[in-house]
Biopython code that builds the backbone (N, CA, C, O; Angstrom):
import numpy as np
from Bio.PDB.StructureBuilder import StructureBuilder

atoms = [
    (1, "GLN", "N", (151.171, 202.513, 154.653)),
    (1, "GLN", "CA", (150.157, 202.203, 155.635)),
    (1, "GLN", "C", (150.364, 202.523, 156.650)),
    (1, "GLN", "O", (151.364, 203.064, 157.123)),
    (2, "VAL", "N", (149.029, 202.088, 157.289)),
    (2, "VAL", "CA", (149.474, 202.150, 159.293)),
    (2, "VAL", "C", (148.299, 200.931, 159.767)),
    (2, "VAL", "O", (147.082, 201.097, 159.685)),
    (3, "GLN", "N", (149.042, 199.568, 160.321)),
    (3, "GLN", "CA", (147.706, 198.967, 160.975)),
    (3, "GLN", "C", (147.437, 199.397, 162.290)),
    (3, "GLN", "O", (148.287, 199.776, 163.095)),
    (4, "LEU", "N", (146.332, 199.332, 162.459)),
    (4, "LEU", "CA", (146.064, 199.375, 164.328)),
    (4, "LEU", "C", (144.803, 198.469, 164.534)),
    (4, "LEU", "O", (143.715, 198.245, 164.005)),
    (5, "VAL", "N", (145.528, 198.093, 165.553)),
    (5, "VAL", "CA", (144.886, 196.715, 166.107)),
    (5, "VAL", "C", (144.563, 196.943, 167.446)),
    (5, "VAL", "O", (145.484, 197.186, 168.226)),
    (6, "GLU", "N", (143.139, 196.896, 167.938)),
    (6, "GLU", "CA", (142.648, 197.123, 169.415)),
    (6, "GLU", "C", (142.468, 196.160, 170.244)),
    (6, "GLU", "O", (142.163, 195.092, 169.713)),
    (7, "SER", "N", (142.534, 196.167, 171.149)),
    (7, "SER", "CA", (142.090, 194.972, 172.490)),
    (7, "SER", "C", (142.320, 195.351, 173.730)),
    (7, "SER", "O", (143.175, 196.148, 174.115)),
    (8, "GLY", "N", (141.199, 194.508, 174.627)),
    (8, "GLY", "CA", (140.840, 195.082, 176.535)),
    (8, "GLY", "C", (139.710, 194.907, 176.219)),
    (8, "GLY", "O", (139.305, 193.918, 176.830)),
    (9, "GLY", "N", (138.535, 195.542, 175.250)),
    (9, "GLY", "CA", (137.590, 195.151, 175.423)),
    (9, "GLY", "C", (137.319, 193.743, 176.173)),
    (9, "GLY", "O", (138.120, 192.847, 176.440)),
    (10, "GLY", "N", (135.111, 193.894, 176.578)),
    (10, "GLY", "CA", (134.990, 192.969, 177.051)),
    (10, "GLY", "C", (133.773, 193.489, 178.062)),
    (10, "GLY", "O", (133.403, 194.663, 178.049)),
    (11, "LEU", "N", (133.132, 192.372, 179.033)),
    (11, "LEU", "CA", (131.649, 193.226, 180.158)),
    (11, "LEU", "C", (132.430, 193.417, 181.190)),
    (11, "LEU", "O", (133.308, 192.607, 181.487)),
    (12, "GLU", "N", (132.230, 194.387, 181.783)),
    (12, "GLU", "CA", (132.080, 195.122, 183.186)),
    (12, "GLU", "C", (131.057, 195.564, 183.931)),
    (12, "GLU", "O", (130.193, 195.691, 183.064)),
    (13, "GLN", "N", (130.723, 195.780, 184.611)),
    (13, "GLN", "CA", (129.920, 196.623, 185.591)),
    (13, "GLN", "C", (130.430, 197.703, 185.771)),
    (13, "GLN", "O", (131.559, 198.178, 185.890)),
    (14, "ALA", "N", (128.640, 198.258, 185.774)),
    (14, "ALA", "CA", (128.668, 199.719, 186.144)),
    (14, "ALA", "C", (129.051, 200.130, 187.190)),
    (14, "ALA", "O", (128.603, 199.781, 188.282)),
    (15, "GLY", "N", (130.472, 201.419, 186.882)),
    (15, "GLY", "CA", (131.323, 201.674, 188.145)),
    (15, "GLY", "C", (132.757, 200.827, 187.910)),
    (15, "GLY", "O", (133.610, 200.923, 188.792)),
    (16, "GLY", "N", (133.054, 199.916, 186.606)),
    (16, "GLY", "CA", (133.698, 199.689, 187.114)),
    (16, "GLY", "C", (134.895, 200.222, 185.993)),
    (16, "GLY", "O", (134.693, 201.354, 185.553)),
    (17, "SER", "N", (136.043, 199.554, 185.525)),
    (17, "SER", "CA", (137.180, 200.136, 184.894)),
    (17, "SER", "C", (137.429, 198.848, 183.537)),
    (17, "SER", "O", (137.431, 197.618, 183.596)),
    (18, "LEU", "N", (137.621, 199.802, 182.387)),
    (18, "LEU", "CA", (138.785, 198.726, 181.506)),
    (18, "LEU", "C", (139.639, 199.792, 181.009)),
    (18, "LEU", "O", (139.445, 201.001, 181.135)),
    (19, "ARG", "N", (140.749, 199.122, 180.345)),
    (19, "ARG", "CA", (142.045, 199.390, 179.653)),
    (19, "ARG", "C", (142.394, 199.270, 178.079)),
    (19, "ARG", "O", (143.359, 198.621, 177.675)),
    (20, "LEU", "N", (141.608, 199.885, 177.335)),
    (20, "LEU", "CA", (141.581, 199.143, 175.770)),
    (20, "LEU", "C", (142.907, 199.970, 175.303)),
    (20, "LEU", "O", (142.953, 201.199, 175.343)),
    (21, "SER", "N", (143.968, 199.153, 174.860)),
    (21, "SER", "CA", (144.810, 199.488, 174.341)),
    (21, "SER", "C", (144.728, 199.481, 172.297)),
    (21, "SER", "O", (143.665, 199.158, 171.768)),
    (22, "CYS", "N", (146.099, 199.913, 171.320)),
    (22, "CYS", "CA", (145.758, 200.418, 170.384)),
    (22, "CYS", "C", (146.688, 200.461, 169.941)),
    (22, "CYS", "O", (147.319, 201.518, 169.972)),
    (23, "ALA", "N", (147.359, 198.975, 169.134)),
    (23, "ALA", "CA", (149.358, 198.954, 168.676)),
    (23, "ALA", "C", (149.106, 199.324, 167.201)),
    (23, "ALA", "O", (148.388, 198.675, 166.441)),
    (24, "ALA", "N", (149.703, 200.314, 166.925)),
    (24, "ALA", "CA", (150.023, 200.925, 165.303)),
    (24, "ALA", "C", (151.167, 200.152, 165.090)),
    (24, "ALA", "O", (151.990, 199.694, 165.883)),
    (25, "SER", "N", (151.053, 200.081, 163.665)),
    (25, "SER", "CA", (151.699, 199.093, 163.175)),
    (25, "SER", "C", (152.188, 199.585, 161.508)),
    (25, "SER", "O", (151.248, 200.058, 160.871)),
    (26, "GLY", "N", (153.260, 199.535, 160.908)),
    (26, "GLY", "CA", (153.280, 199.811, 159.397)),
    (26, "GLY", "C", (154.687, 201.276, 159.806)),
    (26, "GLY", "O", (155.538, 201.418, 160.684)),
    (27, "ARG", "N", (154.284, 202.000, 158.719)),
    (27, "ARG", "CA", (155.094, 203.241, 158.393)),
    (27, "ARG", "C", (155.617, 203.876, 159.759)),
    (27, "ARG", "O", (154.665, 203.850, 160.539)),
    (28, "THR", "N", (156.430, 204.282, 160.202)),
    (28, "THR", "CA", (156.700, 205.568, 160.774)),
    (28, "THR", "C", (155.447, 206.784, 161.073)),
    (28, "THR", "O", (154.799, 207.435, 160.254)),
    (29, "PHE", "N", (155.415, 206.790, 162.110)),
    (29, "PHE", "CA", (153.598, 207.593, 162.498)),
    (29, "PHE", "C", (153.912, 208.587, 163.550)),
    (29, "PHE", "O", (152.986, 209.119, 164.163)),
    (30, "ILE", "N", (155.358, 208.927, 163.849)),
    (30, "ILE", "CA", (155.692, 209.860, 165.283)),
    (30, "ILE", "C", (155.089, 210.966, 165.131)),
    (30, "ILE", "O", (154.835, 211.515, 166.203)),
    (31, "TYR", "N", (154.578, 211.805, 163.724)),
    (31, "TYR", "CA", (153.748, 212.331, 163.904)),
    (31, "TYR", "C", (152.521, 212.777, 163.485)),
    (31, "TYR", "O", (152.139, 213.811, 162.938)),
    (32, "ALA", "N", (151.700, 211.229, 164.066)),
    (32, "ALA", "CA", (150.269, 211.318, 163.662)),
    (32, "ALA", "C", (149.765, 211.773, 165.556)),
    (32, "ALA", "O", (150.379, 211.860, 166.619)),
    (33, "SER", "N", (148.726, 211.906, 165.228)),
    (33, "SER", "CA", (147.829, 211.998, 166.134)),
    (33, "SER", "C", (146.662, 210.723, 166.608)),
    (33, "SER", "O", (146.321, 210.160, 165.568)),
    (34, "MET", "N", (146.267, 210.376, 167.283)),
    (34, "MET", "CA", (145.313, 209.209, 168.025)),
    (34, "MET", "C", (144.387, 209.127, 168.467)),
    (34, "MET", "O", (144.329, 209.098, 169.696)),
    (35, "GLY", "N", (143.079, 209.042, 167.593)),
    (35, "GLY", "CA", (141.649, 209.097, 168.751)),
    (35, "GLY", "C", (141.525, 207.737, 168.703)),
    (35, "GLY", "O", (142.017, 206.817, 168.049)),
    (36, "TRP", "N", (140.002, 207.992, 170.381)),
    (36, "TRP", "CA", (139.383, 206.691, 170.396)),
    (36, "TRP", "C", (137.545, 207.332, 169.801)),
    (36, "TRP", "O", (136.919, 208.327, 170.165)),
    (37, "PHE", "N", (137.169, 206.207, 168.763)),
    (37, "PHE", "CA", (135.434, 206.952, 168.954)),
    (37, "PHE", "C", (135.051, 205.254, 169.113)),
    (37, "PHE", "O", (135.793, 204.277, 169.010)),
    (38, "ARG", "N", (133.284, 205.364, 169.466)),
    (38, "ARG", "CA", (132.664, 204.280, 169.642)),
    (38, "ARG", "C", (131.284, 204.499, 169.024)),
    (38, "ARG", "O", (130.831, 205.618, 168.785)),
    (39, "GLN", "N", (130.675, 203.395, 168.793)),
    (39, "GLN", "CA", (129.542, 203.265, 167.853)),
    (39, "GLN", "C", (128.792, 202.412, 168.743)),
    (39, "GLN", "O", (129.300, 201.321, 169.000)),
    (40, "ALA", "N", (127.639, 202.710, 169.280)),
    (40, "ALA", "CA", (126.453, 201.983, 169.510)),
    (40, "ALA", "C", (125.357, 201.751, 168.916)),
    (40, "ALA", "O", (124.871, 202.525, 168.092)),
    (41, "PRO", "N", (124.765, 200.491, 169.318)),
    (41, "PRO", "CA", (123.836, 199.403, 167.967)),
    (41, "PRO", "C", (122.591, 200.993, 168.113)),
    (41, "PRO", "O", (122.073, 201.726, 168.956)),
    (42, "GLY", "N", (122.671, 200.746, 166.519)),
    (42, "GLY", "CA", (121.272, 202.239, 166.235)),
    (42, "GLY", "C", (121.335, 203.290, 166.322)),
    (42, "GLY", "O", (120.387, 204.070, 166.234)),
    (43, "LYS", "N", (123.113, 203.712, 166.625)),
    (43, "LYS", "CA", (123.622, 205.107, 166.706)),
    (43, "LYS", "C", (124.611, 205.597, 165.331)),
    (43, "LYS", "O", (124.702, 204.869, 164.343)),
    (44, "GLU", "N", (125.147, 206.595, 165.406)),
    (44, "GLU", "CA", (126.186, 207.186, 164.650)),
    (44, "GLU", "C", (127.250, 206.922, 165.701)),
    (44, "GLU", "O", (127.134, 206.865, 166.925)),
    (45, "ARG", "N", (128.886, 206.694, 164.506)),
    (45, "ARG", "CA", (129.832, 206.529, 165.574)),
    (45, "ARG", "C", (129.906, 208.153, 166.012)),
    (45, "ARG", "O", (129.424, 209.081, 165.364)),
    (46, "GLU", "N", (130.601, 208.244, 167.222)),
    (46, "GLU", "CA", (130.993, 208.991, 168.261)),
    (46, "GLU", "C", (132.157, 209.434, 168.499)),
    (46, "GLU", "O", (133.027, 208.566, 168.423)),
    (47, "PHE", "N", (132.603, 210.745, 168.832)),
    (47, "PHE", "CA", (134.324, 210.681, 169.423)),
    (47, "PHE", "C", (134.180, 210.607, 170.778)),
    (47, "PHE", "O", (133.333, 211.003, 171.578)),
    (48, "VAL", "N", (135.544, 209.812, 170.868)),
    (48, "VAL", "CA", (135.977, 209.800, 172.129)),
    (48, "VAL", "C", (136.810, 210.626, 173.182)),
    (48, "VAL", "O", (136.605, 211.356, 174.153)),
    (49, "ALA", "N", (137.811, 210.136, 172.494)),
    (49, "ALA", "CA", (139.265, 211.317, 173.282)),
    (49, "ALA", "C", (140.315, 210.881, 172.114)),
    (49, "ALA", "O", (140.270, 209.756, 171.618)),
    (50, "ALA", "N", (141.302, 211.904, 171.703)),
    (50, "ALA", "CA", (142.005, 212.000, 170.870)),
    (50, "ALA", "C", (143.702, 212.634, 171.551)),
    (50, "ALA", "O", (143.683, 213.624, 172.282)),
    (51, "ILE", "N", (144.542, 212.207, 171.340)),
    (51, "ILE", "CA", (146.183, 212.513, 171.596)),
    (51, "ILE", "C", (146.974, 213.023, 170.769)),
    (51, "ILE", "O", (146.680, 212.543, 169.675)),
    (52, "THR", "N", (147.687, 213.618, 170.684)),
    (52, "THR", "CA", (149.132, 214.182, 169.582)),
    (52, "THR", "C", (149.812, 213.259, 170.175)),
    (52, "THR", "O", (149.953, 213.127, 171.390)),
    (53, "TRP", "N", (150.423, 212.335, 168.987)),
    (53, "TRP", "CA", (151.490, 211.576, 169.228)),
    (53, "TRP", "C", (152.744, 212.165, 169.924)),
    (53, "TRP", "O", (153.368, 211.683, 170.870)),
    (54, "GLY", "N", (152.951, 213.202, 169.312)),
    (54, "GLY", "CA", (154.193, 213.458, 170.297)),
    (54, "GLY", "C", (154.308, 214.662, 171.727)),
    (54, "GLY", "O", (155.139, 214.724, 172.633)),
    (55, "GLY", "N", (153.020, 215.566, 171.414)),
    (55, "GLY", "CA", (152.978, 216.639, 172.260)),
    (55, "GLY", "C", (152.294, 216.352, 173.393)),
    (55, "GLY", "O", (152.320, 217.088, 174.380)),
    (56, "GLY", "N", (151.525, 215.073, 173.311)),
    (56, "GLY", "CA", (150.890, 214.568, 174.311)),
    (56, "GLY", "C", (149.641, 215.647, 175.183)),
    (56, "GLY", "O", (149.199, 215.700, 176.331)),
    (57, "SER", "N", (149.446, 216.305, 174.068)),
    (57, "SER", "CA", (148.114, 217.367, 174.065)),
    (57, "SER", "C", (147.009, 216.243, 173.912)),
    (57, "SER", "O", (147.080, 215.267, 173.164)),
    (58, "THR", "N", (145.749, 216.645, 174.953)),
    (58, "THR", "CA", (144.841, 215.611, 174.539)),
    (58, "THR", "C", (143.555, 216.138, 174.764)),
    (58, "THR", "O", (143.480, 217.122, 175.499)),
    (59, "TYR", "N", (142.437, 215.627, 174.227)),
    (59, "TYR", "CA", (141.068, 216.571, 173.847)),
    (59, "TYR", "C", (139.928, 215.141, 174.168)),
    (59, "TYR", "O", (140.064, 214.034, 173.646)),
    (60, "TYR", "N", (139.071, 215.443, 174.930)),
    (60, "TYR", "CA", (137.864, 214.621, 174.779)),
    (60, "TYR", "C", (136.392, 214.954, 174.919)),
    (60, "TYR", "O", (136.129, 216.143, 175.093)),
    (61, "ALA", "N", (135.325, 214.028, 174.866)),
    (61, "ALA", "CA", (134.334, 214.309, 174.735)),
    (61, "ALA", "C", (133.859, 214.844, 175.981)),
    (61, "ALA", "O", (134.643, 214.660, 176.912)),
    (62, "ASP", "N", (132.558, 215.594, 176.329)),
    (62, "ASP", "CA", (131.979, 215.684, 177.571)),
    (62, "ASP", "C", (131.322, 214.407, 177.897)),
    (62, "ASP", "O", (130.967, 214.226, 179.061)),
    (63, "SER", "N", (131.157, 213.667, 177.169)),
    (63, "SER", "CA", (130.369, 212.280, 178.229)),
    (63, "SER", "C", (131.062, 211.662, 178.437)),
    (63, "SER", "O", (130.740, 210.503, 178.697)),
    (64, "VAL", "N", (132.815, 212.163, 178.456)),
    (64, "VAL", "CA", (133.828, 210.749, 179.266)),
    (64, "VAL", "C", (134.828, 211.813, 180.043)),
    (64, "VAL", "O", (135.814, 211.498, 180.711)),
    (65, "LYS", "N", (134.239, 213.409, 179.746)),
    (65, "LYS", "CA", (135.459, 213.902, 180.746)),
    (65, "LYS", "C", (135.372, 213.667, 181.874)),
    (65, "LYS", "O", (134.315, 213.703, 182.503)),
    (66, "GLY", "N", (137.041, 213.237, 182.571)),
    (66, "GLY", "CA", (137.145, 213.162, 183.698)),
    (66, "GLY", "C", (136.840, 211.404, 184.229)),
    (66, "GLY", "O", (137.265, 211.066, 185.334)),
    (67, "ARG", "N", (136.162, 210.481, 183.431)),
    (67, "ARG", "CA", (135.911, 208.967, 183.769)),
    (67, "ARG", "C", (137.102, 208.786, 182.774)),
    (67, "ARG", "O", (138.081, 208.535, 183.476)),
    (68, "PHE", "N", (137.387, 208.797, 181.736)),
    (68, "PHE", "CA", (138.324, 208.368, 180.754)),
    (68, "PHE", "C", (139.839, 209.374, 180.363)),
    (68, "PHE", "O", (139.891, 210.573, 180.090)),
    (69, "THR", "N", (140.839, 208.477, 180.453)),
    (69, "THR", "CA", (142.323, 209.087, 180.143)),
    (69, "THR", "C", (142.627, 208.432, 178.550)),
    (69, "THR", "O", (142.138, 207.381, 178.135)),
    (70, "ILE", "N", (143.260, 209.045, 178.032)),
    (70, "ILE", "CA", (143.789, 208.376, 176.814)),
    (70, "ILE", "C", (145.548, 209.076, 177.141)),
    (70, "ILE", "O", (146.064, 210.100, 177.588)),
    (71, "SER", "N", (145.925, 207.826, 176.611)),
    (71, "SER", "CA", (147.359, 208.484, 177.132)),
    (71, "SER", "C", (148.407, 207.404, 175.762)),
    (71, "SER", "O", (147.782, 206.394, 175.436)),
    (72, "ARG", "N", (149.345, 207.509, 175.278)),
    (72, "ARG", "CA", (150.460, 207.181, 174.791)),
    (72, "ARG", "C", (152.186, 206.442, 175.263)),
    (72, "ARG", "O", (152.973, 206.977, 176.044)),
    (73, "ASP", "N", (152.372, 205.317, 174.637)),
    (73, "ASP", "CA", (153.361, 204.912, 174.817)),
    (73, "ASP", "C", (154.458, 204.541, 173.760)),
    (73, "ASP", "O", (154.618, 203.395, 173.339)),
    (74, "ASN", "N", (155.322, 205.812, 173.310)),
    (74, "ASN", "CA", (156.097, 205.867, 171.743)),
    (74, "ASN", "C", (156.460, 204.515, 171.525)),
    (74, "ASN", "O", (156.190, 203.631, 170.712)),
    (75, "ALA", "N", (157.299, 204.686, 172.722)),
    (75, "ALA", "CA", (158.200, 202.941, 172.586)),
    (75, "ALA", "C", (157.520, 202.059, 172.068)),
    (75, "ALA", "O", (158.004, 201.361, 171.177)),
    (76, "LYS", "N", (156.531, 201.926, 172.408)),
    (76, "LYS", "CA", (155.808, 200.645, 172.222)),
    (76, "LYS", "C", (154.528, 201.037, 171.089)),
    (76, "LYS", "O", (153.774, 200.071, 170.967)),
    (77, "ASN", "N", (154.232, 201.900, 170.473)),
    (77, "ASN", "CA", (153.402, 202.720, 169.703)),
    (77, "ASN", "C", (152.191, 201.952, 169.763)),
    (77, "ASN", "O", (151.735, 201.045, 169.066)),
    (78, "THR", "N", (151.824, 202.514, 170.706)),
    (78, "THR", "CA", (150.549, 202.104, 171.299)),
    (78, "THR", "C", (150.254, 203.021, 172.323)),
    (78, "THR", "O", (150.921, 203.388, 173.290)),
    (79, "VAL", "N", (148.524, 203.483, 171.715)),
    (79, "VAL", "CA", (147.686, 204.155, 172.609)),
    (79, "VAL", "C", (146.650, 203.435, 173.568)),
    (79, "VAL", "O", (145.865, 202.560, 173.203)),
    (80, "TYR", "N", (146.757, 203.891, 174.728)),
    (80, "TYR", "CA", (145.462, 203.532, 175.657)),
    (80, "TYR", "C", (144.085, 204.489, 175.552)),
    (80, "TYR", "O", (143.911, 205.461, 174.818)),
    (81, "LEU", "N", (143.186, 203.906, 176.505)),
    (81, "LEU", "CA", (142.027, 204.537, 176.831)),
    (81, "LEU", "C", (141.901, 203.459, 178.209)),
    (81, "LEU", "O", (141.850, 202.235, 178.329)),
    (82, "GLN", "N", (141.876, 204.900, 179.384)),
    (82, "GLN", "CA", (141.697, 203.943, 180.776)),
    (82, "GLN", "C", (140.264, 204.414, 180.874)),
    (82, "GLN", "O", (140.123, 205.614, 180.641)),
    (83, "MET", "N", (139.039, 203.653, 181.203)),
    (83, "MET", "CA", (138.011, 203.783, 181.286)),
    (83, "MET", "C", (137.623, 203.656, 182.753)),
    (83, "MET", "O", (137.767, 202.504, 183.162)),
    (84, "ASN", "N", (137.212, 204.443, 183.576)),
    (84, "ASN", "CA", (136.661, 204.753, 184.645)),
    (84, "ASN", "C", (135.312, 204.844, 185.109)),
    (84, "ASN", "O", (134.565, 205.217, 184.205)),
    (85, "SER", "N", (134.692, 204.621, 186.275)),
    (85, "SER", "CA", (133.244, 204.832, 186.828)),
    (85, "SER", "C", (132.382, 204.351, 185.084)),
    (85, "SER", "O", (131.892, 205.219, 184.361)),
    (86, "LEU", "N", (132.380, 203.470, 184.873)),
    (86, "LEU", "CA", (131.701, 203.391, 183.872)),
    (86, "LEU", "C", (130.346, 202.964, 183.583)),
    (86, "LEU", "O", (129.706, 202.372, 184.452)),
    (87, "LYS", "N", (129.699, 203.282, 182.095)),
    (87, "LYS", "CA", (128.147, 203.412, 182.590)),
    (87, "LYS", "C", (127.600, 202.720, 181.550)),
    (87, "LYS", "O", (128.429, 202.585, 180.651)),
    (88, "PRO", "N", (126.322, 202.123, 181.254)),
    (88, "PRO", "CA", (125.889, 201.335, 180.477)),
    (88, "PRO", "C", (125.703, 201.910, 179.210)),
    (88, "PRO", "O", (125.837, 201.256, 178.176)),
    (89, "GLU", "N", (125.303, 203.492, 179.243)),
    (89, "GLU", "CA", (125.827, 203.865, 178.448)),
    (89, "GLU", "C", (127.183, 204.526, 177.639)),
    (89, "GLU", "O", (127.224, 205.524, 176.920)),
    (90, "ASP", "N", (128.140, 203.703, 177.984)),
    (90, "ASP", "CA", (128.939, 203.595, 177.356)),
    (90, "ASP", "C", (129.787, 202.511, 176.778)),
    (90, "ASP", "O", (130.990, 202.345, 176.579)),
    (91, "THR", "N", (128.438, 201.687, 176.544)),
    (91, "THR", "CA", (128.575, 200.027, 175.727)),
    (91, "THR", "C", (128.463, 200.580, 174.552)),
    (91, "THR", "O", (127.639, 201.439, 174.237)),
    (92, "ALA", "N", (129.772, 199.823, 173.485)),
    (92, "ALA", "CA", (129.964, 200.513, 171.961)),
    (92, "ALA", "C", (131.233, 199.891, 171.967)),
    (92, "ALA", "O", (132.120, 199.911, 172.820)),
    (93, "VAL", "N", (131.139, 199.133, 170.464)),
    (93, "VAL", "CA", (132.258, 199.352, 170.114)),
    (93, "VAL", "C", (132.880, 200.014, 169.610)),
    (93, "VAL", "O", (132.605, 200.694, 168.621)),
    (94, "TYR", "N", (134.451, 199.915, 170.544)),
    (94, "TYR", "CA", (135.490, 201.217, 170.485)),
    (94, "TYR", "C", (136.397, 201.280, 169.215)),
    (94, "TYR", "O", (136.766, 200.164, 168.852)),
    (95, "TYR", "N", (136.767, 202.143, 168.585)),
    (95, "TYR", "CA", (137.664, 201.996, 167.432)),
    (95, "TYR", "C", (139.073, 203.178, 167.830)),
    (95, "TYR", "O", (139.028, 204.306, 168.322)),
    (96, "CYS", "N", (140.152, 202.411, 167.410)),
    (96, "CYS", "CA", (141.355, 203.555, 167.522)),
    (96, "CYS", "C", (141.377, 203.890, 165.382)),
    (96, "CYS", "O", (141.053, 203.165, 164.441)),
    (97, "ALA", "N", (141.884, 205.200, 165.452)),
    (97, "ALA", "CA", (141.785, 206.172, 164.774)),
    (97, "ALA", "C", (143.065, 206.782, 164.469)),
    (97, "ALA", "O", (143.364, 207.604, 165.334)),
    (98, "ALA", "N", (144.022, 206.659, 163.444)),
    (98, "ALA", "CA", (145.013, 207.227, 163.545)),
    (98, "ALA", "C", (144.908, 208.613, 162.487)),
    (98, "ALA", "O", (143.839, 208.784, 161.902)),
    (99, "GLY", "N", (145.774, 209.356, 162.318)),
    (99, "GLY", "CA", (145.469, 211.211, 161.599)),
    (99, "GLY", "C", (146.759, 211.872, 161.582)),
    (99, "GLY", "O", (147.356, 211.892, 162.659)),
    (100, "ARG", "N", (147.326, 212.431, 160.550)),
    (100, "ARG", "CA", (148.159, 213.136, 160.110)),
    (100, "ARG", "C", (148.182, 214.647, 160.971)),
    (100, "ARG", "O", (148.285, 215.770, 160.477)),
    (101, "GLY", "N", (148.041, 214.249, 162.514)),
    (101, "GLY", "CA", (147.867, 215.733, 163.122)),
    (101, "GLY", "C", (146.790, 216.494, 163.196)),
    (101, "GLY", "O", (146.960, 217.645, 163.599)),
    (102, "TYR", "N", (145.585, 216.102, 162.874)),
    (102, "TYR", "CA", (144.596, 216.731, 163.650)),
    (102, "TYR", "C", (144.544, 215.854, 164.904)),
    (102, "TYR", "O", (145.187, 214.815, 165.058)),
    (103, "ILE", "N", (143.631, 216.449, 165.847)),
    (103, "ILE", "CA", (143.326, 216.039, 166.810)),
    (103, "ILE", "C", (142.322, 216.734, 166.879)),
    (103, "ILE", "O", (142.384, 217.947, 166.680)),
    (104, "GLY", "N", (140.608, 215.787, 167.325)),
    (104, "GLY", "CA", (139.688, 216.381, 167.392)),
    (104, "GLY", "C", (138.491, 215.295, 167.023)),
    (104, "GLY", "O", (138.803, 214.125, 166.801)),
    (105, "SER", "N", (137.298, 215.669, 166.973)),
    (105, "SER", "CA", (136.336, 214.687, 166.932)),
    (105, "SER", "C", (135.575, 215.002, 165.723)),
    (105, "SER", "O", (134.350, 214.887, 165.709)),
    (106, "ASP", "N", (136.388, 215.478, 164.492)),
    (106, "ASP", "CA", (135.621, 215.209, 162.986)),
    (106, "ASP", "C", (136.214, 213.526, 162.217)),
    (106, "ASP", "O", (137.279, 213.550, 161.601)),
    (107, "ASP", "N", (135.667, 212.582, 162.298)),
    (107, "ASP", "CA", (136.251, 211.171, 162.246)),
    (107, "ASP", "C", (136.517, 211.290, 160.532)),
    (107, "ASP", "O", (136.776, 210.287, 159.867)),
    (108, "GLY", "N", (136.444, 212.247, 160.115)),
    (108, "GLY", "CA", (136.554, 212.188, 158.210)),
    (108, "GLY", "C", (137.976, 212.796, 158.294)),
    (108, "GLY", "O", (138.466, 213.014, 157.186)),
    (109, "ARG", "N", (138.807, 213.143, 159.431)),
    (109, "ARG", "CA", (140.373, 213.924, 159.095)),
    (109, "ARG", "C", (141.169, 212.619, 159.956)),
    (109, "ARG", "O", (142.078, 212.803, 160.765)),
    (110, "TYR", "N", (140.642, 211.377, 159.606)),
    (110, "TYR", "CA", (141.487, 210.508, 160.609)),
    (110, "TYR", "C", (141.602, 209.613, 159.277)),
    (110, "TYR", "O", (140.754, 209.669, 158.387)),
    (111, "ASN", "N", (142.467, 208.978, 159.241)),
    (111, "ASN", "CA", (143.259, 208.445, 157.774)),
    (111, "ASN", "C", (143.125, 206.918, 158.210)),
    (111, "ASN", "O", (142.519, 206.274, 157.354)),
    (112, "TYR", "N", (143.453, 206.302, 159.111)),
    (112, "TYR", "CA", (143.559, 204.822, 159.299)),
    (112, "TYR", "C", (142.495, 204.777, 160.786)),
    (112, "TYR", "O", (142.138, 205.659, 161.567)),
    (113, "TRP", "N", (142.252, 203.445, 160.710)),
    (113, "TRP", "CA", (140.609, 202.941, 161.435)),
    (113, "TRP", "C", (141.358, 201.321, 161.744)),
    (113, "TRP", "O", (141.790, 200.562, 160.877)),
    (114, "GLY", "N", (141.347, 201.053, 163.478)),
    (114, "GLY", "CA", (141.154, 199.644, 163.741)),
    (114, "GLY", "C", (139.812, 198.914, 163.476)),
    (114, "GLY", "O", (138.801, 199.613, 163.549)),
    (115, "ARG", "N", (139.688, 197.784, 163.221)),
    (115, "ARG", "CA", (137.856, 196.832, 163.329)),
    (115, "ARG", "C", (137.189, 197.021, 164.885)),
    (115, "ARG", "O", (136.012, 197.030, 165.245)),
    (116, "GLY", "N", (138.332, 197.154, 165.571)),
    (116, "GLY", "CA", (136.803, 197.700, 166.810)),
    (116, "GLY", "C", (136.841, 196.635, 168.026)),
    (116, "GLY", "O", (137.222, 195.493, 167.768)),
    (117, "THR", "N", (136.486, 196.949, 169.251)),
    (117, "THR", "CA", (136.910, 196.491, 170.383)),
    (117, "THR", "C", (135.641, 196.231, 170.765)),
    (117, "THR", "O", (135.000, 197.109, 170.187)),
    (118, "GLN", "N", (134.815, 195.515, 171.434)),
    (118, "GLN", "CA", (133.228, 195.508, 172.068)),
    (118, "GLN", "C", (133.371, 195.978, 173.680)),
    (118, "GLN", "O", (133.994, 195.355, 174.539)),
    (119, "VAL", "N", (132.724, 197.085, 173.845)),
    (119, "VAL", "CA", (132.605, 197.267, 175.248)),
    (119, "VAL", "C", (131.427, 197.063, 175.922)),
    (119, "VAL", "O", (130.585, 197.929, 175.681)),
    (120, "THR", "N", (131.117, 196.272, 176.626)),
    (120, "THR", "CA", (129.864, 196.056, 177.042)),
    (120, "THR", "C", (129.207, 196.097, 178.782)),
    (120, "THR", "O", (129.228, 195.171, 179.593)),
    (121, "VAL", "N", (128.742, 197.276, 178.938)),
    (121, "VAL", "CA", (128.720, 197.367, 180.220)),
    (121, "VAL", "C", (127.175, 197.207, 181.319)),
    (121, "VAL", "O", (126.114, 197.822, 181.215)),
    (122, "SER", "N", (127.533, 196.270, 182.218)),
    (122, "SER", "CA", (126.100, 196.078, 182.583)),
    (122, "SER", "C", (125.521, 196.808, 183.852)),
    (122, "SER", "O", (126.332, 197.142, 184.716)),
    (123, "SER", "N", (124.293, 197.060, 184.022)),
    (123, "SER", "CA", (123.615, 197.918, 185.118)),
    (123, "SER", "C", (123.658, 196.772, 186.087)),
    (123, "SER", "O", (123.207, 196.908, 187.225)),
]
sb = StructureBuilder()
sb.init_structure("model")
sb.init_model(0)
sb.init_chain("A")
sb.init_seg("    ")
for serial, (resi, resn, name, xyz) in enumerate(atoms, 1):
    if name == "N":
        sb.init_residue(resn, " ", resi, " ")
    sb.init_atom(name, np.array(xyz, "f"), 0.0, 1.0, " ", f" {name:<3s}", serial, name[0])
structure = sb.get_structure()
């Protein structure tokens, strides 16, 4: 089992920045890929970004490319999502997910999920 806990959400103005963290615990997961997804009210969950745990390869949704950066600290078993130039349409609950090597936008390929952290961007 892997437990994921997100933190760092909050209220920010448009154009501002937030950094989300996802702390992983449980089984050793050195081969896991990690992803961030988000779900806005009344909308389906959508992919945001993903990173391989060891190799550092990254993948982004077009809507956040150039504004968001995913990174990881293996020593701390933590993945980060740096969000810059925030827009009101970025408002959503952000979820961290862990998978066994898959890096991509298919949420069905991720095996473990956190409970989410709310991000609200005001205009």
